[in-house]
Every structure is written in C-alpha cells, then in structure tokens.
Residue frames as qw, qx, qy, qz and C-alpha x, y, z in Angstrom:
[[0.000, 0.886, 0.464, 0.005, -0.01, -0.02, 0.01],
 [0.282, -0.755, 0.168, 0.568, 2.99, 2.30, 0.52],
 [0.382, -0.039, 0.668, 0.637, 4.02, 1.27, -3.00],
 [0.181, 0.709, 0.638, 0.242, 0.51, 2.22, -4.25],
 [0.132, -0.923, -0.196, 0.304, 0.76, 5.65, -2.64],
 [0.365, -0.520, 0.424, 0.646, 4.23, 6.21, -4.16],
 [0.352, 0.210, 0.744, 0.527, 2.96, 5.16, -7.54],
 [0.080, 0.840, 0.535, 0.049, -0.08, 7.41, -7.45],
 [0.277, -0.836, 0.038, 0.473, 2.20, 10.28, -6.41],
 [0.368, -0.297, 0.560, 0.680, 4.50, 9.73, -9.36],
 [0.274, 0.525, 0.724, 0.354, 1.51, 9.71, -11.69],
 [0.058, -0.918, -0.376, 0.113, 0.13, 12.97, -10.32],
 [0.252, -0.870, 0.190, 0.378, 3.51, 14.74, -10.21],
 [0.810, 0.167, 0.365, 0.427, 5.04, 13.37, -13.44],
 [0.403, 0.808, 0.113, 0.414, 5.31, 16.81, -15.01],
 [0.262, -0.917, 0.235, -0.187, 6.82, 18.41, -11.89],
 [0.847, -0.357, 0.332, 0.213, 9.12, 15.54, -11.34],
 [0.737, 0.477, 0.194, 0.437, 10.62, 16.23, -14.75],
 [0.095, 0.923, -0.068, 0.366, 11.75, 19.63, -13.50],
 [0.508, -0.771, 0.358, -0.142, 13.75, 18.49, -10.55],
 [0.324, 0.581, -0.745, 0.038, 17.15, 16.83, -10.50],
 [0.381, -0.245, 0.796, -0.400, 16.06, 14.55, -7.67],
 [0.645, 0.271, 0.631, -0.336, 13.12, 13.08, -9.55],
 [0.480, 0.590, -0.326, -0.562, 13.75, 13.60, -13.31],
 [0.264, 0.352, -0.878, -0.187, 14.98, 9.96, -13.60],
 [0.539, 0.073, 0.666, -0.510, 11.91, 8.44, -12.21],
 [0.450, 0.194, 0.837, 0.241, 10.16, 5.95, -14.52],
 [0.335, 0.783, 0.521, -0.061, 7.47, 8.20, -15.86],
 [0.090, 0.939, -0.102, -0.317, 9.41, 11.55, -16.54],
 [0.284, -0.510, 0.699, 0.413, 12.35, 9.55, -17.93],
 [0.600, 0.398, -0.351, -0.599, 10.10, 7.82, -20.29],
 [0.077, 0.233, -0.969, 0.026, 10.75, 4.27, -19.10],
 [0.048, 0.375, 0.908, -0.180, 7.11, 3.78, -18.11],
 [0.131, -0.457, -0.411, -0.778, 3.84, 5.29, -19.26],
 [0.295, -0.204, 0.414, -0.836, 1.49, 6.97, -16.81],
 [0.796, -0.054, -0.246, -0.550, -1.21, 4.42, -17.77],
 [0.780, 0.037, -0.613, 0.120, 0.97, 1.57, -16.75],
 [0.160, 0.188, -0.599, 0.762, 2.00, 3.24, -13.53],
 [0.537, -0.175, 0.142, -0.813, -1.72, 3.82, -12.71],
 [0.852, -0.018, -0.439, -0.283, -2.46, 0.17, -13.39],
 [0.569, 0.112, -0.671, 0.461, 0.31, -0.80, -10.92],
 [0.130, -0.227, 0.415, -0.871, -1.00, 1.67, -8.34],
 [0.732, -0.143, -0.038, -0.665, -4.59, 0.37, -8.50],
 [0.834, 0.032, -0.549, -0.042, -3.38, -3.22, -8.45],
 [0.364, 0.162, -0.652, 0.645, -1.20, -2.61, -5.34],
 [0.355, -0.242, 0.253, -0.867, -4.07, -0.87, -3.69],
 [0.838, -0.104, -0.223, -0.488, -6.46, -3.74, -4.18],
 [0.734, 0.123, -0.617, 0.255, -3.79, -6.32, -3.13],
 [0.175, 0.225, -0.573, 0.769, -2.94, -4.29, -0.05],
 [0.521, -0.225, 0.154, -0.809, -6.52, -3.66, 1.08],
 [0.876, -0.049, -0.375, -0.300, -7.49, -7.32, 0.64],
 [0.626, 0.172, -0.633, 0.422, -4.39, -8.53, 2.41],
 [0.022, -0.219, 0.511, -0.831, -5.01, -6.23, 5.38],
 [0.669, -0.188, -0.068, -0.716, -8.71, -7.01, 5.40],
 [0.831, -0.051, -0.552, -0.044, -7.88, -10.72, 5.82],
 [0.327, 0.096, -0.656, 0.673, -6.06, -9.70, 9.04],
 [0.024, -0.583, -0.699, 0.413, -8.89, -7.54, 10.25],
 [0.229, 0.807, 0.455, 0.298, -11.13, -4.64, 8.95],
 [0.275, -0.927, -0.060, 0.250, -9.59, -2.02, 11.05],
 [0.517, -0.408, 0.447, 0.605, -6.16, -2.53, 9.60],
 [0.407, 0.427, 0.602, 0.539, -7.57, -2.38, 6.10],
 [0.028, -0.934, -0.355, -0.029, -9.48, 0.87, 7.00],
 [0.350, -0.825, 0.186, 0.404, -6.34, 2.63, 8.36],
 [0.524, -0.120, 0.564, 0.627, -4.32, 1.48, 5.31],
 [0.280, 0.632, 0.593, 0.413, -6.99, 2.80, 2.90],
 [0.161, -0.958, -0.180, 0.153, -7.14, 6.14, 4.85],
 [0.492, -0.560, 0.343, 0.572, -3.38, 6.41, 4.51],
 [0.433, 0.197, 0.602, 0.641, -3.48, 6.05, 0.71],
 [0.107, 0.824, 0.506, 0.232, -6.37, 8.49, 0.45],
 [0.285, -0.916, -0.041, 0.279, -4.75, 11.18, 2.57],
 [0.570, -0.329, 0.433, 0.616, -1.39, 10.75, 0.81],
 [0.361, 0.231, 0.644, 0.634, -2.67, 10.95, -2.74],
 [0.012, 0.738, 0.580, 0.345, -5.79, 13.13, -2.47],
 [0.289, -0.947, -0.138, 0.022, -4.80, 15.68, 0.22],
 [0.565, -0.637, 0.228, 0.473, -1.05, 15.71, 0.84],
 [0.586, 0.111, 0.491, 0.634, 0.20, 15.45, -2.79],
 [0.214, 0.739, 0.397, 0.501, -1.98, 18.35, -4.17],
 [0.323, -0.941, -0.098, 0.034, -1.13, 20.57, -1.19],
 [0.766, -0.204, 0.164, 0.587, 2.66, 20.28, -1.80],
 [0.360, 0.312, 0.288, 0.831, 2.55, 23.09, -4.33],
 [0.206, -0.779, -0.390, -0.446, 0.07, 25.17, -2.32],
 [0.456, -0.793, 0.131, -0.381, 1.15, 25.42, 1.25],
 [0.191, 0.447, -0.806, 0.337, 3.87, 24.30, 3.67],
 [0.643, -0.199, 0.472, -0.569, 1.06, 22.87, 5.74],
 [0.828, 0.262, -0.423, -0.260, 1.28, 19.89, 3.34],
 [0.338, 0.378, -0.799, 0.322, 3.97, 18.52, 5.58],
 [0.385, -0.143, 0.592, -0.693, 1.56, 18.56, 8.49],
 [0.827, 0.161, 0.058, -0.535, -1.13, 16.82, 6.53],
 [0.720, 0.404, -0.561, -0.066, 1.39, 14.31, 5.10],
 [0.043, -0.406, 0.783, -0.469, 2.51, 13.40, 8.62],
 [0.736, -0.042, 0.383, -0.557, -0.79, 11.66, 9.18],
 [0.934, 0.285, -0.139, -0.165, -0.48, 9.00, 6.48],
 [0.437, 0.605, -0.597, 0.294, 3.23, 8.88, 7.12],
 [0.271, -0.420, 0.659, -0.561, 2.56, 7.95, 10.78],
 [0.862, -0.055, 0.047, -0.502, 0.02, 5.25, 10.19],
 [0.808, 0.240, -0.538, 0.025, 2.38, 2.33, 9.24],
 [0.111, 0.419, -0.713, 0.552, 4.14, 2.65, 12.70],
 [0.483, -0.113, 0.533, -0.685, 0.92, 2.00, 14.55],
 [0.769, 0.146, -0.301, -0.544, -0.67, -0.42, 12.02],
 [0.435, 0.194, -0.869, 0.138, 1.24, -3.45, 13.33],
 [0.156, -0.003, 0.718, -0.679, -0.46, -3.10, 16.70],
 [0.630, 0.201, 0.138, -0.737, -3.88, -2.80, 15.15],
 [0.652, 0.274, -0.641, -0.298, -3.17, -5.80, 12.82],
 [0.298, 0.133, -0.893, 0.309, -2.08, -7.96, 15.84],
 [0.044, 0.150, 0.716, -0.680, -4.88, -6.86, 18.24],
 [0.053, -0.579, -0.671, -0.461, -7.77, -5.63, 16.09],
 [0.311, -0.811, -0.402, 0.291, -7.85, -2.67, 18.58],
 [0.356, 0.536, -0.031, 0.765, -7.07, 1.05, 18.35],
 [0.508, -0.811, -0.286, 0.040, -6.35, 2.79, 21.55],
 [0.244, -0.933, 0.239, 0.111, -3.66, 4.57, 23.47],
 [0.748, -0.297, 0.487, 0.341, -1.01, 2.02, 22.51],
 [0.573, 0.374, 0.462, 0.564, -1.06, 2.39, 18.66],
 [0.064, 0.964, 0.201, 0.164, -1.95, 6.07, 19.21],
 [0.482, -0.774, 0.286, 0.294, 1.32, 6.52, 21.07],
 [0.646, -0.019, 0.555, 0.524, 3.25, 4.76, 18.31],
 [0.344, 0.787, 0.413, 0.302, 1.39, 7.06, 15.84],
 [0.144, -0.989, -0.002, 0.029, 2.40, 10.27, 17.71],
 [0.625, -0.487, 0.375, 0.482, 6.07, 9.18, 17.92],
 [0.539, 0.189, 0.557, 0.603, 6.38, 8.84, 14.11],
 [0.171, 0.869, 0.421, 0.195, 4.08, 11.88, 13.49],
 [0.269, -0.941, 0.086, 0.187, 6.38, 14.28, 15.39],
 [0.658, -0.308, 0.469, 0.503, 9.51, 12.65, 13.99],
 [0.579, 0.511, 0.508, 0.381, 8.49, 13.43, 10.49],
 [0.098, 0.988, 0.121, 0.012, 8.74, 17.17, 10.87],
 [0.291, -0.791, 0.442, 0.308, 12.50, 17.40, 11.68],
 [0.652, -0.020, 0.676, 0.343, 13.17, 14.64, 9.24],
 [0.487, 0.636, 0.516, 0.302, 11.38, 16.17, 6.23],
 [0.004, 0.997, 0.012, -0.076, 12.22, 19.73, 7.04],
 [0.490, -0.583, 0.521, 0.386, 15.86, 18.68, 7.16],
 [0.576, 0.243, 0.670, 0.399, 15.39, 17.01, 3.77],
 [0.280, 0.876, 0.371, 0.126, 13.52, 20.05, 2.46],
 [0.235, -0.902, 0.201, 0.301, 16.37, 22.29, 3.63],
 [0.516, -0.303, 0.643, 0.478, 18.95, 20.28, 1.70],
 [0.365, 0.313, 0.731, 0.484, 16.81, 20.12, -1.43],
 [0.123, 0.697, 0.380, -0.596, 15.17, 23.57, -1.22],
 [0.147, 0.502, -0.399, -0.753, 16.40, 24.79, -4.61],
 [0.068, -0.036, -0.933, -0.351, 15.26, 21.56, -6.32],
 [0.058, 0.559, 0.787, -0.255, 11.86, 21.71, -4.64],
 [0.146, 0.661, 0.124, -0.725, 11.47, 25.30, -5.77],
 [0.100, 0.241, -0.688, -0.677, 12.09, 24.30, -9.39],
 [0.133, -0.273, -0.931, -0.200, 9.08, 21.97, -9.05],
 [0.282, -0.474, -0.169, -0.817, 7.05, 24.56, -7.25],
 [0.658, -0.414, -0.622, 0.091, 6.91, 22.65, -3.95],
 [0.194, -0.701, 0.252, -0.639, 6.48, 24.56, -0.67],
 [0.788, -0.146, -0.585, 0.125, 8.06, 22.32, 1.93],
 [0.364, 0.049, -0.507, 0.780, 9.77, 24.51, 4.58],
 [0.155, -0.684, -0.668, 0.247, 7.37, 25.96, 7.29],
 [0.053, -0.759, -0.080, 0.644, 8.53, 29.62, 6.73],
 [0.673, 0.726, 0.140, 0.025, 9.31, 29.10, 3.06],
 [0.275, 0.843, -0.413, 0.209, 12.95, 29.88, 3.76],
 [0.820, -0.047, -0.430, 0.375, 16.09, 28.27, 5.21],
 [0.001, -0.661, 0.226, -0.715, 16.01, 30.56, 8.17],
 [0.005, 0.222, -0.770, 0.598, 16.04, 30.63, 11.92],
 [0.665, -0.022, 0.171, -0.727, 12.20, 30.26, 12.06],
 [0.851, 0.188, -0.411, -0.269, 12.43, 26.88, 10.24],
 [0.486, 0.306, -0.723, 0.385, 15.30, 25.75, 12.32],
 [0.251, -0.219, 0.592, -0.734, 13.47, 26.64, 15.57],
 [0.820, 0.009, 0.016, -0.573, 10.38, 24.68, 14.57],
 [0.749, 0.259, -0.609, 0.029, 12.61, 21.68, 13.89],
 [0.161, 0.278, -0.718, 0.618, 13.93, 21.94, 17.39],
 [0.504, -0.113, 0.354, -0.780, 10.44, 22.18, 18.93],
 [0.881, 0.100, -0.204, -0.416, 9.06, 19.22, 17.08],
 [0.595, 0.281, -0.712, 0.246, 12.19, 17.18, 17.97],
 [0.141, -0.251, 0.640, -0.712, 11.54, 17.96, 21.67],
 [0.758, 0.009, 0.114, -0.642, 7.89, 16.79, 21.33],
 [0.814, 0.242, -0.509, -0.143, 9.10, 13.60, 19.62],
 [0.330, 0.301, -0.773, 0.450, 11.49, 12.85, 22.48],
 [0.389, -0.163, 0.491, -0.762, 8.81, 13.42, 25.11],
 [0.859, 0.088, -0.042, -0.503, 6.27, 11.14, 23.43],
 [0.689, 0.351, -0.635, -0.002, 8.97, 8.48, 22.77],
 [0.237, 0.201, -0.812, 0.494, 9.72, 7.93, 26.44],
 [0.546, -0.262, 0.134, -0.784, 6.08, 8.12, 27.71],
 [0.857, -0.091, -0.463, -0.209, 5.60, 4.36, 27.73],
 [0.490, 0.178, -0.677, 0.519, 8.14, 4.24, 30.54],
 [0.157, -0.154, 0.442, -0.870, 5.78, 6.14, 32.89],
 [0.098, 0.276, 0.938, -0.188, 2.76, 3.76, 32.61],
 [0.331, 0.447, 0.205, -0.805, 0.52, 6.19, 30.82],
 [0.444, 0.375, -0.533, -0.615, 0.20, 4.16, 27.55],
 [0.912, -0.009, 0.010, -0.411, -1.78, 1.02, 28.48],
 [0.965, -0.075, 0.228, 0.102, -0.12, -2.24, 27.36],
 [0.636, 0.648, -0.163, 0.386, 2.70, -0.41, 25.56],
 [0.664, -0.722, 0.062, 0.183, 5.56, -0.54, 28.09],
 [0.594, 0.641, -0.319, 0.366, 9.11, 0.55, 28.04],
 [0.786, -0.388, -0.275, 0.396, 11.68, -0.46, 30.66],
 [0.231, -0.929, 0.071, 0.279, 13.88, 2.25, 32.28],
 [0.497, -0.360, 0.538, 0.579, 17.14, 1.08, 30.52],
 [0.406, 0.448, 0.628, 0.490, 15.25, 1.12, 27.11],
 [0.033, 0.947, 0.321, 0.000, 13.81, 4.53, 27.92],
 [0.371, -0.769, 0.230, 0.467, 17.26, 5.84, 28.64],
 [0.509, 0.023, 0.657, 0.555, 18.48, 4.50, 25.28],
 [0.239, 0.715, 0.583, 0.302, 15.56, 6.11, 23.51],
 [0.213, -0.940, -0.130, 0.234, 16.11, 9.40, 25.49],
 [0.453, -0.555, 0.410, 0.565, 19.84, 9.58, 24.64],
 [0.436, 0.251, 0.655, 0.564, 19.16, 8.85, 20.98],
 [0.095, 0.875, 0.446, 0.163, 16.57, 11.65, 20.89],
 [0.314, -0.868, 0.077, 0.377, 19.03, 14.07, 22.62],
 [0.490, -0.211, 0.529, 0.660, 21.68, 13.30, 19.95],
 [0.278, 0.571, 0.593, 0.494, 19.16, 14.14, 17.21],
 [0.108, -0.953, -0.277, 0.052, 18.23, 17.31, 19.13],
 [0.438, -0.610, 0.275, 0.600, 21.92, 18.38, 19.28],
 [0.409, 0.134, 0.604, 0.671, 22.01, 18.03, 15.46],
 [0.090, 0.810, 0.535, 0.221, 18.87, 20.17, 15.31],
 [0.293, -0.901, -0.053, 0.316, 20.54, 22.88, 17.33],
 [0.483, -0.296, 0.458, 0.685, 23.59, 22.66, 15.11],
 [0.277, 0.511, 0.592, 0.559, 21.32, 23.38, 12.12],
 [0.149, -0.938, -0.309, 0.045, 19.95, 26.40, 14.03],
 [0.448, -0.726, 0.189, 0.486, 23.46, 27.59, 14.65],
 [0.382, -0.260, 0.586, 0.665, 24.97, 27.01, 11.27],
 [0.577, 0.633, 0.263, -0.445, 21.86, 27.07, 8.94],
 [0.201, 0.564, -0.652, -0.465, 23.71, 25.25, 6.16],
 [0.842, 0.162, -0.327, -0.398, 23.03, 22.20, 4.01],
 [0.459, 0.284, -0.799, 0.263, 25.79, 20.10, 5.67],
 [0.196, -0.094, 0.686, -0.694, 24.07, 20.51, 9.07],
 [0.719, 0.126, 0.034, -0.683, 20.69, 19.64, 7.52],
 [0.743, 0.250, -0.599, -0.166, 22.10, 16.51, 6.01],
 [0.210, 0.206, -0.837, 0.462, 23.60, 15.41, 9.33],
 [0.453, 0.006, 0.461, -0.763, 20.22, 15.98, 10.99],
 [0.759, 0.229, -0.264, -0.550, 18.49, 14.01, 8.32],
 [0.605, 0.231, -0.757, 0.090, 20.80, 11.04, 8.66],
 [0.036, -0.159, 0.733, -0.660, 20.42, 11.32, 12.52],
 [0.612, 0.047, 0.186, -0.768, 16.69, 11.18, 12.16],
 [0.807, 0.190, -0.473, -0.297, 16.74, 8.01, 10.07],
 [0.391, 0.218, -0.814, 0.370, 19.09, 6.40, 12.57],
 [0.274, -0.139, 0.535, -0.787, 16.90, 7.52, 15.45],
 [0.750, 0.057, 0.027, -0.658, 13.57, 6.12, 14.12],
 [0.772, 0.219, -0.591, -0.079, 15.21, 2.83, 13.10],
 [0.309, 0.247, -0.779, 0.486, 16.91, 2.41, 16.40],
 [0.384, -0.130, 0.465, -0.787, 13.95, 3.16, 18.63],
 [0.854, 0.030, -0.154, -0.496, 11.70, 0.66, 16.90],
 [0.674, 0.212, -0.686, 0.176, 14.41, -2.03, 17.43],
 [0.030, 0.234, -0.656, 0.716, 14.67, -0.93, 21.02],
 [0.621, -0.091, 0.186, -0.756, 10.87, -1.06, 21.56],
 [0.876, 0.090, -0.368, -0.299, 10.63, -4.62, 20.15],
 [0.579, 0.219, -0.704, 0.349, 13.66, -6.10, 21.92],
 [0.138, -0.270, 0.520, -0.799, 12.48, -4.48, 25.21],
 [0.746, -0.144, -0.063, -0.647, 9.26, -6.22, 25.04],
 [0.917, 0.029, -0.395, -0.045, 10.91, -9.64, 25.09],
 [0.593, 0.215, -0.546, 0.551, 13.74, -8.93, 27.56],
 [0.150, -0.372, 0.352, -0.845, 12.06, -6.69, 30.19]]
C-alpha cells in the first residue's frame, strides 16, 4: 500500500518530477514507463494491499486505505500550495508505525496512538531537514516544503520544537501512561539519549543554517527512528 501511494504520487506529479534533478530519472518523466501503466500498478497494489490487510482484520484495512487517500488526495495536491502539506502528510506517514499493533490486536487505543504520535512528530525534523537540503530543487518543481518558506532561523526553531515533542512522546511508555505499551527504564534511557543526539543536530542546524548540518540531522533522524523501533521490540521480550 505504501508502494501504491508512491505510484499514485508519481503519476500525479509526473510533469513536476521532470523539472527536478532529484526526480527527473523516475520511470515516468524519464520515459521508461507510461502513466497508464503506472496507474495500473498503483490500482493493483491498492487492491492487493486492502484485501491482504482485510484478511487480518477490517480496522487494519481501513487505516491502510485512509493512509492512501490522505497521501494521494490531500498531501500530494497541497505540496505546491502550502507548507502545511507536511503537517497533512505526517498523518499517512505515521500510520504504518501503529498499523502493526492494530493488525495484531484488532484494537485502536492509547498504545497504537502513542506509536502514531512518535512517528508523527518525528516526520517534521526529518522532512524539513530534507527540504532544507533540497530547497532549490523543490522550488524548481514549485513545492512549498519549509514551514517559513525559507532556510532561516524560524524553520530551524520549529525543527527543534518538534524534535523535543518527539522525545517526550517516545519515552512516555516508561511512565505507565500508555496502556499495554511498556518501556523499561534502561530502554527509555537509550531512547532518550538517541533523541538528545538528534536534538543536538537540530541545534547545530539552528546555529549553522547550512546544508551540511541539515544533512547530518536528516541522517540522524533516520538512525533514530530505526533504532527506537528495534529498542521497543527487543525491550518487550527482555524486560
């Protein structure tokens, strides 16, 4: 279903993708694939994904379908209209993180909601760091990705604030507020330290305001989200 969303996105943005160095070699703008074939693939993946998730339980299929709808019908069109597109896109982007819990339990509550919020807040420093690095390329395509529209102190400050919220939510399961989603103290310390490292990179971006700092923050964010998911899973079996 993630593949379906990406395929729809590339069909919708095929003309804009041709304008940007980052995307001009994608299958459609490069001429390796027709838009019609890409749409066939997108629809096929959607059907396969919805049916597969429905076989687990209807709630999982529903959230998966909502993710595709928001990504293609709301987030994608807004990217050329307003920086708020990143906020809208954070909703479908955060659904996969919590979808495993819903798939396993057929329940949506505080536990998958917490997992959702971790990835929701994480996406802002991640994508704004990426948007900072590729600002010139995005502007060629007409995309409005940075919250202030500029690589300035305001954007860097918002990155810091969302990183702090991400850290707070990430360690909440250690305090017993999140139902059956638990995190031991040692695991919470690892998650906290990982978040603080990412926060340091966010402050470095605020200080330097250059592409090199943005790149380091982006790489730190990828490392962070991968690491904490591993920590959460391992902690469940060893604590």
